[in-house]
C-alpha positions as CSV (number, residue, x, y, z in Angstrom):
1,M,-137.5,10.0,-82.2
2,R,-140.0,7.7,-83.7
3,I,-143.5,7.8,-82.2
4,L,-146.5,5.5,-82.9
5,W,-149.9,6.7,-81.8
6,L,-152.3,3.8,-81.3
7,T,-156.1,4.2,-81.1
8,K,-159.2,2.1,-81.8
9,G,-160.3,4.2,-84.8
10,L,-159.8,7.5,-86.5
11,G,-163.5,8.4,-86.4
12,P,-164.6,12.0,-85.5
13,G,-164.4,11.6,-81.8
14,G,-162.7,13.9,-79.3
15,A,-159.5,11.8,-78.7
16,E,-159.0,11.4,-82.4
17,R,-159.4,15.2,-83.0
18,L,-156.8,15.8,-80.3
19,L,-154.4,13.6,-82.3
20,V,-155.0,15.8,-85.4
21,A,-154.3,18.9,-83.3
22,L,-151.1,17.4,-81.9
23,A,-150.0,16.3,-85.4
24,R,-150.2,19.9,-86.5
25,T,-148.2,21.2,-83.5
26,I,-145.5,18.6,-82.5
27,D,-141.9,19.6,-83.3
28,R,-141.1,17.7,-86.5
29,T,-137.4,18.4,-86.2
30,R,-137.4,16.1,-83.1
31,F,-140.3,13.7,-83.6
32,S,-141.4,11.5,-86.5
33,C,-145.0,10.3,-85.9
34,R,-147.3,7.6,-87.3
35,A,-150.8,6.6,-86.3
36,A,-152.1,3.0,-86.1
37,Y,-155.8,2.2,-85.7
38,L,-157.8,-1.0,-85.5
39,L,-161.2,-0.5,-87.2
40,P,-161.2,0.1,-91.0
41,A,-164.6,1.7,-90.9
42,K,-163.3,4.4,-88.6
43,A,-161.0,6.2,-90.9
44,H,-162.7,9.7,-91.1
45,L,-159.7,11.6,-89.9
46,A,-156.9,9.7,-91.7
47,G,-156.9,12.4,-94.4
48,D,-156.6,15.2,-91.8
49,L,-153.6,13.4,-90.3
50,A,-152.1,12.9,-93.7
51,E,-152.4,16.7,-94.4
52,A,-150.6,17.3,-91.1
53,G,-147.8,14.9,-92.3
54,V,-148.7,11.9,-90.2
55,E,-149.1,8.6,-92.0
56,S,-151.9,6.2,-90.8
57,V,-151.8,2.4,-90.9
58,C,-154.9,0.3,-90.3
59,L,-154.3,-2.9,-88.3
60,D,-157.6,-4.3,-89.6
61,G,-159.1,-5.5,-86.4
62,A,-162.6,-6.7,-86.6
63,S,-163.0,-5.4,-83.0
64,P,-160.6,-4.5,-80.1
65,Y,-160.9,-8.1,-79.0
66,D,-159.7,-9.5,-82.3
67,P,-156.2,-11.0,-81.6
68,R,-155.0,-10.6,-85.2
69,W,-154.5,-6.8,-84.9
70,A,-152.2,-7.4,-81.9
71,L,-149.9,-9.6,-84.0
72,R,-149.9,-7.0,-86.8
73,L,-149.0,-4.3,-84.2
74,R,-146.1,-6.5,-82.9
75,R,-144.7,-6.9,-86.4
76,L,-145.1,-3.2,-87.1
77,V,-143.2,-2.1,-84.0
78,A,-140.6,-4.8,-84.2
79,G,-139.8,-4.0,-87.8
80,G,-140.2,-0.2,-87.6
81,G,-137.7,0.8,-84.9
82,V,-140.4,2.6,-82.8
83,D,-139.1,4.5,-79.7
84,V,-142.5,5.3,-78.1
85,V,-146.0,3.9,-78.5
86,H,-148.6,6.3,-77.2
87,V,-152.0,4.6,-76.8
88,H,-155.3,6.6,-76.7
89,A,-158.0,4.0,-76.0
90,P,-158.4,1.6,-73.0
91,M,-159.2,-1.7,-74.6
92,P,-156.4,-1.5,-77.3
93,A,-154.1,-0.4,-74.5
94,A,-155.0,-3.5,-72.4
95,V,-154.0,-5.7,-75.4
96,A,-151.0,-3.7,-76.6
97,R,-149.2,-3.5,-73.3
98,P,-148.3,-7.2,-72.9
99,V,-147.8,-7.5,-76.7
100,L,-145.2,-4.7,-76.7
101,R,-143.6,-6.0,-73.5
102,S,-143.0,-9.3,-75.2
103,L,-140.4,-7.6,-77.4
104,G,-138.1,-7.6,-74.4
105,R,-135.1,-5.2,-74.6
106,R,-136.2,-4.1,-78.1
107,R,-139.6,-2.9,-76.8
108,P,-140.6,0.7,-77.1
109,A,-141.6,2.9,-74.2
110,I,-145.4,2.8,-73.5
111,V,-147.4,6.0,-72.8
112,Y,-151.1,5.9,-72.2
113,T,-153.6,8.7,-72.1
114,E,-156.9,8.3,-70.1
115,H,-159.5,10.2,-72.1
116,N,-162.5,9.4,-70.0
117,T,-163.6,8.5,-66.5
118,W,-163.5,4.8,-65.6
119,G,-167.3,4.9,-65.0
120,G,-167.8,5.3,-68.7
121,Y,-166.1,2.0,-69.5
122,G,-167.7,-1.5,-69.7
123,R,-166.8,-4.1,-67.0
124,A,-164.5,-6.1,-69.4
125,T,-162.6,-2.9,-70.3
126,R,-162.2,-1.9,-66.7
127,W,-160.8,-5.3,-65.7
128,A,-158.5,-5.6,-68.7
129,N,-157.2,-2.1,-68.2
130,A,-156.6,-2.7,-64.4
131,L,-154.7,-5.9,-65.0
132,T,-152.3,-4.3,-67.5
133,Y,-152.0,-0.7,-66.1
134,P,-148.7,-1.3,-64.3
135,L,-147.0,-2.0,-67.7
136,D,-147.2,1.7,-68.7
137,D,-144.0,3.7,-68.6
138,A,-145.9,7.0,-68.3
139,R,-149.6,7.8,-68.0
140,L,-151.5,11.0,-68.7
141,A,-155.2,11.9,-67.8
142,V,-157.0,14.6,-69.6
143,S,-158.7,15.9,-66.5
144,A,-158.5,15.6,-62.7
145,P,-161.8,13.7,-62.5
146,A,-160.5,11.2,-65.1
147,A,-157.4,10.7,-63.0
148,A,-159.5,10.4,-59.8
149,S,-161.7,7.8,-61.3
150,I,-158.7,5.4,-61.7
151,P,-158.7,2.8,-58.9
152,R,-156.6,4.1,-56.0
153,L,-153.9,1.4,-56.2
154,L,-153.3,2.1,-59.9
155,R,-153.5,5.9,-59.7
156,G,-149.8,6.5,-59.0
157,R,-147.6,8.1,-61.7
158,T,-150.7,9.5,-63.5
159,E,-150.2,13.1,-64.6
160,V,-153.1,15.4,-65.3
161,L,-152.6,17.1,-68.6
162,V,-155.5,19.0,-70.1
163,H,-155.1,18.7,-73.8
164,G,-155.9,21.4,-76.2
165,I,-156.9,22.7,-79.7
166,D,-155.5,24.9,-82.3
167,L,-157.3,28.1,-81.3
168,D,-156.6,30.0,-84.5
169,A,-157.6,27.2,-86.7
170,V,-160.9,26.8,-84.8
171,R,-161.7,30.5,-84.8
172,A,-161.1,30.7,-88.5
173,H,-164.4,28.8,-88.9
174,S,-166.4,31.8,-87.6
175,H,-166.9,33.0,-91.2
176,A,-169.2,30.0,-91.8
177,R,-171.9,31.2,-89.5
178,G,-174.2,32.8,-92.1
179,R,-173.8,30.0,-94.6
180,L,-174.6,27.2,-92.1
181,R,-177.6,29.1,-90.6
182,A,-179.0,29.5,-94.1
183,E,-178.5,25.8,-94.8
184,L,-180.3,24.9,-91.6
185,G,-183.0,27.4,-92.2
186,V,-182.3,29.4,-89.0
187,D,-182.8,33.1,-89.0
188,E,-180.9,35.5,-86.8
189,Q,-183.9,36.0,-84.5
190,T,-183.9,32.3,-83.6
191,V,-181.5,31.0,-81.0
192,L,-179.6,27.9,-82.4
193,V,-178.5,25.4,-79.8
194,V,-175.8,23.0,-81.1
195,T,-174.2,19.9,-79.8
196,V,-171.4,17.7,-81.1
197,A,-171.6,14.3,-79.5
198,N,-171.8,10.8,-80.9
199,L,-175.0,8.9,-80.5
200,R,-174.0,6.7,-77.6
201,A,-175.4,6.0,-74.2
202,H,-173.0,8.1,-72.1
203,K,-173.9,11.2,-74.2
204,D,-177.5,10.8,-72.9
205,Y,-179.4,12.2,-75.8
206,P,-182.8,11.4,-74.2
207,T,-182.1,14.0,-71.5
208,L,-181.1,16.6,-74.1
209,L,-184.3,15.8,-76.2
210,R,-186.6,16.2,-73.2
211,A,-184.8,19.4,-72.3
212,A,-185.3,20.6,-75.8
213,R,-189.0,19.9,-75.6
214,R,-189.2,21.9,-72.4
215,A,-187.4,24.9,-73.9
216,V,-189.7,24.8,-77.0
217,D,-192.8,24.6,-74.7
218,A,-191.5,27.7,-72.9
219,G,-192.1,29.7,-76.0
220,V,-188.5,30.7,-76.7
221,P,-187.6,31.0,-80.4
222,V,-185.1,28.1,-80.3
223,R,-183.8,25.4,-82.7
224,F,-181.4,22.5,-82.1
225,A,-178.8,20.9,-84.3
226,A,-176.8,17.8,-83.3
227,V,-173.6,16.6,-85.1
228,G,-172.8,12.9,-84.3
229,Q,-173.2,9.3,-85.4
230,G,-173.4,6.1,-83.5
231,P,-175.3,2.9,-82.6
232,L,-178.3,4.6,-81.1
233,E,-179.2,6.7,-84.1
234,G,-182.5,4.8,-84.8
235,E,-183.6,5.0,-81.2
236,I,-182.8,8.7,-81.0
237,R,-184.5,9.6,-84.3
238,A,-187.6,7.7,-83.1
239,M,-187.6,9.7,-79.8
240,V,-187.3,13.0,-81.8
241,T,-190.5,12.1,-83.6
242,R,-192.2,10.9,-80.5
243,L,-191.5,14.2,-78.7
244,G,-192.8,16.2,-81.7
245,L,-189.4,17.7,-82.4
246,D,-189.0,16.8,-86.1
247,T,-189.0,20.5,-87.2
248,T,-187.1,21.7,-84.2
249,F,-184.3,19.3,-83.5
250,A,-182.1,18.4,-86.5
251,L,-179.9,15.2,-86.2
252,L,-177.2,16.0,-88.8
253,G,-175.2,12.8,-88.5
254,Y,-171.5,12.8,-89.2
255,R,-170.3,16.2,-90.6
256,P,-166.7,16.8,-91.8
257,D,-167.6,20.5,-91.3
258,A,-168.6,20.1,-87.6
259,L,-166.7,23.2,-86.7
260,D,-168.8,25.2,-89.2
261,V,-171.9,23.9,-87.6
262,L,-170.6,24.9,-84.2
263,A,-169.8,28.4,-85.5
264,A,-173.4,28.7,-86.6
265,G,-174.7,28.3,-83.1
266,D,-175.7,30.6,-80.3
267,I,-175.4,28.1,-77.4
268,F,-173.5,24.9,-77.0
269,A,-175.2,22.1,-75.1
270,L,-174.1,18.7,-73.7
271,S,-176.2,16.3,-71.7
272,S,-173.4,13.7,-71.0
273,L,-173.4,11.2,-68.1
274,A,-169.6,10.9,-68.2
275,E,-166.8,12.8,-69.9
276,G,-163.1,13.3,-69.7
277,Y,-162.5,16.7,-71.2
278,P,-164.7,17.2,-74.3
279,V,-162.8,18.6,-77.3
280,S,-166.1,19.9,-78.7
281,L,-166.4,22.0,-75.5
282,M,-163.0,23.5,-76.0
283,E,-163.9,24.3,-79.6
284,A,-167.2,25.9,-78.6
285,L,-165.4,28.1,-76.1
286,A,-162.9,29.2,-78.8
287,L,-165.9,30.2,-81.0
288,G,-167.4,32.2,-78.1
289,L,-170.4,30.0,-77.5
290,P,-172.1,30.1,-74.1
291,V,-172.3,26.5,-72.6
292,V,-175.3,24.8,-71.1
293,S,-174.1,21.4,-69.9
294,T,-174.2,18.7,-67.3
295,S,-171.6,19.0,-64.6
296,V,-169.6,15.8,-65.2
297,G,-166.0,14.8,-65.7
298,G,-163.7,17.7,-66.6
299,I,-166.5,20.1,-67.7
300,P,-166.7,21.9,-64.3
301,E,-162.9,22.6,-64.7
302,A,-163.6,24.4,-68.0
303,I,-166.9,26.1,-67.3
304,R,-167.7,28.2,-64.3
305,S,-171.4,28.1,-63.9
306,G,-172.8,31.6,-64.2
307,V,-169.6,32.9,-66.0
308,E,-169.2,31.0,-69.3
309,G,-172.6,29.4,-69.1
310,L,-174.8,27.2,-66.8
311,L,-174.1,23.7,-65.4
312,V,-176.7,21.3,-64.1
313,P,-176.6,17.8,-62.6
314,P,-176.8,14.9,-65.1
315,S,-180.0,13.1,-65.9
316,K,-182.2,16.1,-65.0
317,P,-184.0,17.1,-68.2
318,D,-186.1,19.7,-66.4
319,L,-183.1,21.5,-65.0
320,L,-181.2,21.3,-68.4
321,G,-184.3,22.6,-70.2
322,D,-184.7,25.5,-67.7
323,A,-181.1,26.4,-68.1
324,L,-181.4,26.4,-71.9
325,T,-184.5,28.5,-71.7
326,T,-182.8,31.0,-69.4
327,V,-179.8,31.5,-71.6
328,A,-181.8,31.5,-74.8
329,A,-184.3,34.1,-73.5
330,D,-181.7,36.5,-72.0
331,T,-179.8,38.2,-74.9
332,P,-177.5,40.4,-72.6
333,R,-176.6,37.5,-70.4
334,R,-175.9,35.3,-73.4
335,A,-173.6,38.0,-74.8
336,A,-171.7,38.2,-71.4
337,F,-171.4,34.4,-71.4
338,S,-170.1,34.5,-75.0
339,K,-167.4,37.1,-74.1
340,A,-166.3,35.0,-71.1
341,A,-166.2,31.8,-73.1
342,A,-163.9,33.3,-75.8
343,A,-161.5,34.4,-73.0
344,R,-161.7,31.1,-71.2
345,A,-160.6,29.3,-74.4
346,E,-157.1,30.6,-74.0
347,L,-156.5,27.9,-71.4
348,F,-156.7,25.3,-74.1
349,D,-154.0,26.2,-76.5
350,I,-152.6,22.9,-77.9
351,R,-149.1,24.3,-77.9
352,R,-148.8,24.0,-74.1
353,A,-150.0,20.4,-74.1
354,A,-147.8,19.5,-77.0
355,A,-144.7,20.8,-75.3
356,R,-145.4,18.7,-72.2
357,I,-146.1,15.6,-74.3
358,E,-142.8,16.1,-76.1
359,E,-141.1,16.2,-72.7
360,V,-142.8,12.9,-71.7
361,Y,-141.7,11.2,-74.9
362,E,-138.1,12.2,-74.4
363,A,-138.1,11.2,-70.7
364,V,-139.5,7.7,-71.2
365,A,-137.3,7.1,-74.2
366,R,-134.2,8.0,-72.2
367,R,-135.3,5.6,-69.4
368,R,-135.7,2.8,-71.9
369,A,-132.4,3.5,-73.6
370,G,-130.7,3.4,-70.2
371,S,-132.3,0.2,-69.0
């Protein structure tokens, strides 16, 4: 069965990393997979997909709103005998649905995965998604909050499927702890708080930075390292300086070895305003990192506050800072959280999610063949 994955880009985001994990796990005796993406500048993970045996093709869209990529997609699918197109981003999905339907009886089945809550999308994306949603043949959501955020009249036929990671592959990065801490200049007596989040508004770095300032002022031996890139980089770097965190909060930008940076940490932190089910959170749990995070999206499904870490409401830098201080200052409690986190990670084995995705592909393809 021939599957085409479609996404906006192959940058280092969570949805894209899920594709890499799926590429390494899906049954190649039954499924032949390719990936198509819009933005040429977002090709970071194309090499990882290639290593996993999945070819990538760039549709050369200047933006998701550029109609030329839609024509290229139509030609690619019409000429390639694709059975299922699985879309992983809302605006490309809104464009691709009617384009694929225009192929008539030759069209592939359309599967869509909702990776975020609708509140995290712009107004144009929400409207375009809503207008074309009924054209899906099957729909998945990565968390119950992501599914619940879909407007009620469109929510039917949406299945919640928590995606996953390759646990063994992630845990293999534990060996990098010493090397990365040395690179960052962090000794073993200092608590290193790490985050992996792109520099975008919904990740709410201002709250994390103010929380970091509060933790430093509490006198805890703590340092911060953030992996991520994005349009707010200049603004966030300026805020680091303004808060006097230049020697305490390292903005590392894009790192192909983000898992090594995670492995170097003692605490994983997120300050997001909205999330689906963060892949970096799953990876942090697999590496045994206690979690201090805002309680948004699918995060409360993964983290039981007081068991694997501490959760606080969003946009509350004082509460986030106090939670970071509490976990950083209490070594026995941090060790208990770490042990619980490693055990909790077993819920996120990619093999379970891949098996269900394979069933969905087969079901929608059968329905299309019989129509």
